[in-house]
C-alpha positions as CSV (number, residue, x, y, z in Angstrom):
1,M,227.8,109.7,-23.5
2,R,227.0,106.0,-24.3
3,L,229.3,104.7,-27.1
4,I,227.4,101.5,-27.5
5,P,223.6,101.9,-27.6
6,R,221.5,99.6,-25.4
7,D,219.2,97.2,-27.1
8,E,215.7,98.7,-26.5
9,Q,214.0,96.1,-28.6
10,F,213.3,94.0,-25.5
11,F,210.6,96.4,-24.4
12,E,208.7,95.9,-27.7
13,M,209.1,92.1,-27.3
14,F,207.6,92.3,-23.7
15,A,204.7,94.3,-25.1
16,Q,204.1,91.7,-27.8
17,L,204.1,88.9,-25.2
18,A,201.7,90.8,-23.0
19,L,199.4,91.3,-26.0
20,R,199.4,87.5,-26.5
21,I,198.1,87.1,-22.9
22,T,195.2,89.5,-23.6
23,R,194.4,87.8,-26.9
24,S,194.5,84.3,-25.5
25,S,192.4,85.2,-22.4
26,V,189.8,86.9,-24.6
27,L,189.6,83.8,-26.8
28,L,189.3,81.6,-23.7
29,H,186.4,83.7,-22.4
30,E,184.8,83.3,-25.8
31,L,185.4,79.6,-25.7
32,F,183.5,79.2,-22.4
33,S,180.8,81.6,-23.7
34,D,180.2,79.6,-26.9
35,P,181.4,76.0,-26.4
36,S,179.7,75.0,-29.7
37,R,182.8,76.6,-31.3
38,L,185.2,75.0,-29.0
39,A,187.5,73.5,-31.7
40,H,187.8,76.9,-33.4
41,F,188.8,78.7,-30.2
42,E,191.2,75.9,-29.1
43,T,193.0,76.2,-32.5
44,A,193.1,80.0,-32.2
45,I,194.5,79.9,-28.7
46,K,197.2,77.4,-29.8
47,D,198.2,79.8,-32.6
48,V,198.7,82.6,-30.1
49,E,200.6,80.2,-27.8
50,H,203.0,79.4,-30.7
51,E,203.5,83.1,-31.3
52,A,204.4,83.6,-27.7
53,D,206.9,80.7,-27.8
54,G,208.5,82.3,-30.9
55,L,208.8,85.6,-29.1
56,V,210.4,84.0,-26.0
57,H,212.9,82.3,-28.4
58,Q,213.7,85.7,-30.0
59,V,214.2,87.2,-26.5
60,N,216.6,84.5,-25.5
61,I,218.6,84.8,-28.7
62,R,218.8,88.6,-28.2
63,I,220.0,88.2,-24.6
64,D,222.9,86.2,-25.9
65,T,223.8,88.5,-28.8
66,S,223.2,92.0,-27.3
67,F,226.3,93.6,-26.0
68,I,224.4,95.9,-23.6
69,T,220.9,95.1,-22.4
70,P,218.5,97.7,-20.9
71,L,217.7,95.4,-18.0
72,D,219.6,92.7,-16.2
73,R,219.8,89.6,-18.4
74,E,218.3,87.5,-15.7
75,D,215.4,89.9,-15.3
76,I,214.7,89.9,-19.0
77,H,214.7,86.1,-19.1
78,T,212.5,85.9,-16.0
79,L,209.9,88.4,-17.3
80,A,209.7,86.8,-20.7
81,T,209.3,83.3,-19.2
82,R,206.6,84.5,-16.7
83,L,204.6,86.2,-19.5
84,D,204.8,83.1,-21.6
85,N,203.7,80.9,-18.6
86,V,200.3,82.7,-18.5
87,V,199.7,82.0,-22.2
88,D,200.8,78.4,-21.7
89,L,198.3,78.0,-18.8
90,I,195.5,79.5,-21.0
91,D,196.4,77.1,-23.8
92,G,196.4,74.2,-21.3
93,T,192.9,75.2,-20.1
94,A,191.6,75.3,-23.7
95,R,193.2,71.9,-24.5
96,R,191.5,70.4,-21.4
97,A,188.1,71.9,-22.4
98,A,188.6,70.2,-25.8
99,M,189.7,66.9,-24.2
100,F,186.7,66.9,-21.9
101,G,184.3,67.8,-24.7
102,V,182.8,70.8,-22.9
103,T,179.4,71.5,-24.3
104,E,177.8,73.7,-21.6
105,T,178.3,77.3,-20.4
106,R,179.0,77.6,-16.7
107,A,178.8,81.0,-14.9
108,P,182.0,80.5,-12.8
109,A,184.1,79.8,-15.9
110,L,182.8,83.0,-17.5
111,Q,183.5,84.9,-14.3
112,L,187.0,83.6,-13.9
113,T,187.9,84.2,-17.6
114,D,186.5,87.7,-17.3
115,V,188.8,88.4,-14.3
116,L,191.7,86.9,-16.3
117,V,191.0,89.2,-19.3
118,R,191.0,92.2,-16.9
119,A,194.3,91.1,-15.3
120,A,195.8,90.6,-18.8
121,Q,194.9,94.2,-19.8
122,I,196.5,95.6,-16.6
123,I,199.7,93.5,-17.3
124,E,199.8,95.1,-20.8
125,E,199.5,98.5,-19.3
126,S,202.3,97.8,-16.8
127,V,204.6,96.4,-19.5
128,K,204.1,99.6,-21.5
129,N,205.0,101.7,-18.4
130,L,207.8,99.6,-17.2
131,K,210.0,102.7,-16.7
132,K,207.3,104.3,-14.4
133,P,207.5,102.4,-11.1
134,R,204.5,104.2,-9.6
135,I,202.1,103.1,-12.4
136,V,203.5,99.5,-12.2
137,A,203.0,99.5,-8.4
138,E,199.4,100.8,-8.6
139,N,198.7,98.1,-11.3
140,G,200.2,95.5,-9.0
141,R,197.6,96.4,-6.4
142,R,194.9,96.1,-9.0
143,I,196.0,92.7,-10.0
144,K,196.2,91.6,-6.4
145,Q,192.5,92.6,-6.0
146,L,191.6,90.7,-9.2
147,E,193.5,87.6,-7.9
148,E,191.4,87.8,-4.7
149,E,188.2,88.3,-6.7
150,G,189.2,85.2,-8.7
151,D,189.9,83.2,-5.6
152,A,186.5,83.9,-4.2
153,V,184.8,82.8,-7.5
154,Y,187.0,79.7,-7.5
155,H,186.2,78.6,-4.0
156,Q,182.5,79.2,-4.5
157,A,182.6,77.3,-7.8
158,V,184.5,74.3,-6.5
159,G,182.3,74.1,-3.4
160,S,179.1,74.1,-5.5
161,L,180.5,71.1,-7.6
162,F,180.2,68.9,-4.5
163,R,176.8,70.0,-3.3
164,G,173.7,67.9,-3.9
165,D,174.0,64.8,-5.9
166,P,176.7,65.7,-8.5
167,N,177.7,63.7,-11.5
168,P,181.2,62.5,-10.6
169,L,182.5,63.1,-14.2
170,D,181.3,66.7,-14.1
171,V,183.0,67.2,-10.8
172,I,186.3,65.9,-12.2
173,K,186.0,67.8,-15.4
174,W,185.0,71.2,-14.0
175,K,187.3,71.0,-11.0
176,E,190.2,70.6,-13.3
177,L,189.2,73.5,-15.5
178,Y,188.6,75.8,-12.5
179,D,192.0,74.8,-11.1
180,K,193.8,75.8,-14.4
181,L,191.9,79.1,-14.5
182,E,192.9,79.9,-10.9
183,E,196.5,78.9,-11.7
184,A,196.6,81.3,-14.7
185,L,195.4,84.1,-12.4
186,D,198.0,83.2,-9.8
187,E,200.6,83.4,-12.6
188,C,199.3,86.9,-13.5
189,E,200.1,88.0,-10.0
190,D,203.6,86.5,-10.3
191,V,204.1,88.5,-13.5
192,S,203.0,91.6,-11.7
193,N,205.5,91.0,-8.9
194,V,208.4,90.6,-11.4
195,L,207.3,93.8,-13.2
196,E,207.3,95.7,-9.9
197,S,210.7,94.4,-9.0
198,I,212.2,95.4,-12.4
199,A,210.5,98.8,-12.4
200,L,211.9,99.6,-8.9
201,K,215.4,98.3,-9.7
202,H,215.7,100.5,-12.8
203,S,213.9,103.6,-11.7
């Protein structure tokens, strides 16, 4: 019998962070779908990013004040940080789109953000099933496939920027945006790896 209950609130905080990844990725997809509302989407994503930062702060305080944690303290900190990193990268992409004054819709940006939304939804599912390593492992394979799908879109998109007689400013602008989107997808895979490690360790 456990005399001191473990603090299970961490799992809800992880779920809330994962939800912020999905929300911000959907908003980013909408930003590239309708750049005429770029300022609106940039602000909305920044709001979600602030919420994620607040959640990470709460997690860190709780790590310090909880007598018994349900997972290793280091694992809790790593997972919260990784989840937050994805939101930060999405926010960084939105800020760059605003700085560059993006006014056009480009198919690769829509494809990459669509992949990002799907990866975010799988991360949400994995976080909810953190105590079920088989589900987390299967979701890890799905995210790996999405990361490979994103890589293929990214390489095609960047290659096409340099074909023909491109506008140098367009090349600089869109290469930077595609880079950030690919980085966000890579970070999703890193989140998935952390989730798998934790799920196995505590199964």
